Structures are given as C-alpha cells and as structure tokens.
C-alpha positions as CSV (number, residue, x, y, z in Angstrom):
1,A,122.9,132.7,62.5
2,V,119.2,132.2,62.0
3,G,119.6,128.4,62.5
4,G,121.6,129.0,65.7
5,L,118.9,131.5,67.0
6,M,116.1,128.9,66.2
7,A,118.0,126.1,68.0
8,T,118.6,128.4,71.0
9,I,114.8,129.3,71.1
10,V,113.7,125.7,70.9
11,L,116.2,124.6,73.6
12,G,115.2,127.5,75.8
13,Y,111.5,126.6,75.3
14,Q,112.2,122.9,76.2
15,V,114.2,123.8,79.3
16,G,111.5,126.3,80.4
17,S,108.7,123.9,79.9
18,Q,110.5,121.1,81.7
19,S,111.1,123.5,84.6
20,A,107.4,124.6,84.6
21,L,106.4,121.0,84.5
22,R,108.6,120.1,87.5
23,Q,107.1,123.0,89.4
24,Q,103.5,121.9,88.5
25,T,104.3,118.4,89.6
26,A,105.7,119.5,92.9
27,L,102.7,121.7,93.6
28,A,100.3,118.8,92.6
29,Q,102.2,116.5,94.9
30,Q,101.8,118.9,97.8
31,Q,98.1,119.4,97.2
32,L,97.6,115.6,96.9
33,Q,99.4,115.1,100.2
34,L,97.2,117.7,101.9
35,Q,94.1,116.1,100.6
36,A,95.3,112.7,101.6
37,Q,96.2,113.9,105.0
38,A,92.8,115.5,105.6
39,L,91.0,112.3,104.4
40,D,93.3,110.1,106.5
41,Q,92.6,112.3,109.6
42,R,88.8,112.0,109.1
43,I,89.0,108.2,108.8
44,E,91.4,107.8,111.8
45,R,89.1,110.0,113.9
46,Y,86.5,107.3,113.7
47,R,88.8,104.3,114.0
48,A,88.4,104.0,117.8
49,L,84.6,103.8,117.7
50,P,84.3,100.3,116.3
51,Q,87.0,99.2,118.7
52,L,85.2,100.6,121.7
53,L,81.9,99.2,120.6
54,A,83.5,95.8,120.1
55,L,84.3,95.7,123.8
56,D,80.6,96.4,124.8
57,P,79.3,93.4,126.7
58,D,75.7,94.1,125.5
59,L,76.7,94.0,121.9
60,R,78.9,90.9,122.4
61,A,76.0,89.1,124.0
62,A,73.7,90.1,121.1
63,V,75.9,88.3,118.5
64,A,76.4,85.3,120.7
65,A,72.7,84.2,120.9
66,P,69.4,84.8,119.0
67,V,68.0,88.3,119.5
68,D,64.3,88.9,120.3
69,A,62.3,91.9,119.1
70,P,62.6,94.0,122.2
71,T,66.4,93.4,122.4
72,R,66.8,94.3,118.7
73,E,64.9,97.5,119.2
74,R,67.1,98.4,122.2
75,L,70.2,97.7,120.2
76,N,69.0,99.7,117.3
77,R,68.2,102.7,119.5
78,R,71.6,102.3,121.1
79,L,73.4,102.3,117.8
80,E,71.3,105.2,116.6
81,E,72.2,107.2,119.6
82,A,75.9,106.4,119.3
83,N,75.8,107.4,115.6
84,R,74.0,110.6,116.4
85,T,76.9,111.5,118.6
86,A,79.6,110.2,116.2
87,Q,77.9,111.7,113.1
88,A,79.0,108.9,110.9
89,S,76.8,107.5,108.1
90,T,75.8,104.2,109.8
91,L,76.7,101.8,112.6
92,T,75.8,98.2,112.0
93,L,76.0,95.1,114.3
94,I,76.6,91.9,112.3
95,G,76.5,88.4,113.5
96,A,79.1,85.8,112.6
97,D,76.9,84.5,109.8
98,G,77.0,88.0,108.2
99,T,73.5,89.0,108.9
100,A,72.9,92.5,110.3
101,I,71.3,92.2,113.8
102,A,70.9,95.9,114.5
103,A,71.8,99.2,112.8
104,S,71.7,102.9,113.5
105,N,69.6,103.4,110.3
106,W,66.9,100.9,111.4
107,R,64.1,103.5,111.0
108,T,64.9,104.2,107.3
109,L,63.6,102.6,104.2
110,G,67.1,101.3,103.3
111,S,67.8,99.9,106.8
112,N,70.7,97.5,107.2
113,V,68.8,95.3,109.7
114,G,68.3,91.8,108.4
115,E,70.6,92.3,105.3
116,R,73.4,89.8,104.6
117,Y,77.0,91.2,104.5
118,A,79.1,88.0,104.8
119,F,80.6,88.5,101.4
120,R,81.7,92.1,102.1
121,P,85.5,92.4,102.4
122,Y,85.4,94.4,105.6
123,V,83.2,91.7,107.3
124,Q,85.4,88.9,106.2
125,Q,88.6,90.7,107.1
126,A,87.3,91.6,110.6
127,L,86.3,88.0,111.3
128,R,89.6,86.7,110.0
129,E,92.1,89.4,111.3
130,G,90.2,91.3,114.0
131,S,89.6,94.5,112.0
132,G,88.9,95.6,108.5
133,R,88.8,98.6,106.1
134,F,87.2,98.9,102.8
135,Y,86.0,101.7,100.4
136,G,83.0,100.7,98.3
137,I,79.5,101.4,97.4
138,G,77.0,100.5,100.1
139,M,75.0,97.4,99.2
140,T,71.8,98.5,100.8
141,T,72.0,102.3,100.2
142,G,74.0,102.5,97.0
143,V,76.0,105.3,98.5
144,P,79.8,105.0,98.4
145,G,81.7,105.1,101.7
146,Y,84.6,103.9,103.7
147,F,83.9,101.0,106.0
148,L,85.8,100.4,109.3
149,S,85.0,97.1,111.1
150,E,86.0,95.4,114.3
151,A,85.4,91.8,115.4
152,L,83.4,91.2,118.6
153,R,85.0,88.3,120.5
154,D,83.7,85.8,123.0
155,E,85.4,84.8,126.2
156,D,87.6,82.4,124.3
157,G,88.8,85.0,121.9
158,R,86.8,83.7,118.9
159,A,85.2,86.2,116.5
160,V,81.4,86.0,117.0
161,G,80.4,89.1,115.2
162,V,81.4,92.4,113.7
163,I,80.6,96.1,114.4
164,V,80.9,98.3,111.3
165,I,80.9,102.1,110.9
166,K,80.4,103.6,107.5
167,L,81.8,107.0,106.7
168,E,80.5,108.9,103.7
169,L,83.2,110.9,102.1
170,T,81.2,112.8,99.6
171,Q,81.8,116.1,101.3
172,Y,85.5,115.7,100.6
173,E,84.9,114.4,97.1
174,E,82.6,117.3,96.3
175,R,85.2,119.9,97.3
176,W,87.9,118.5,95.0
177,P,86.7,119.8,91.7
178,H,86.2,123.3,93.2
179,A,89.7,123.5,94.7
180,G,91.2,124.3,91.3
181,N,93.5,121.3,91.4
182,V,93.4,117.9,89.9
183,V,93.1,115.3,92.7
C-alpha cells in the first residue's frame, strides 16, 4: 500500500510539473511574441525613411560627384534636421565606395562623416540588393543598434550610394529585465 501510494505521489508530481511547465512555456511564448511584435513595429516604423531619402535628388546628386565643403555642410544639416524629426540614432549618407559623405551626427566627436563603411553588411546588401538590414555594434560609436539601409540609384538604375538609418534599441533592452519575464 505504501509503495502504491509513493508511486501515485511521484506520478502525480510528474504530471503536475509537466502541466506547469507547459503553462510556463505557453506564457513565455506569448510574452516573447509581444516583445517581438513591439520591436518589429518600432523597426518598421522607420523602414520608409531611408526609402524616401533614397529618392531625394539632392542626396542622389551628392553621391554621384565629389562634394565640396559647403555642400557637405548643407547635407549634414539636412540629415540632422530629418533625424531630429524622425528621432532615430543617426542618418548617414554613404558613397558607392563606402565612405560617409554626410551624417546627422556631424557635430559630435564620434561623427560618421569621412568614416569607411564598405565592409558593413547593411552597406554591401543595399548596394547589391537595393536595401539592407543588420543588427550590430556601431563601428564609430560602439553603441549597438539596428541599421536599415537603402540604395540611391542613378538614372540608369545603378546603385551609386546608400542612405542608412541607425535605431538604438536600448530602451527596449533595458525594459526586459524589469518585465519579470525571461526574454
């Protein structure tokens, strides 16, 4: 009788713990889907900005020919203003050789202007496929972010440069440990 009782208790414990584990898994999946959806919505909210900027004739002209100092300053101010409105981390205009021509962070110590980004996956992907996406640590700033890029094309449809927007996602990442769930 004692053996049967012990077997029943062990079996009941196993069934109960399996049920609790399934419930925890389902709850974790729901939380993960909500977090992923919020993150995806933030990223997609910014997807159109590089696409719009890639159509700008002034930016397209800037990557097609060498840029003088007054033009560079005008482009920097323009990207700075666009970024102030968009509230992203940075906007950067990159030539076909991978060198940043202008950037919204041109006034900062860690400015992107003049830096070479040809090796970055989002630049290579945009030049090759028309657009790119990449999550990584910023080469100039050392700050992680999600990069969205779009090719700028000449009249013949050739990629002659790239416009890049960087989104810092630290505000989402900082919330995760305080949410009480494992993300």
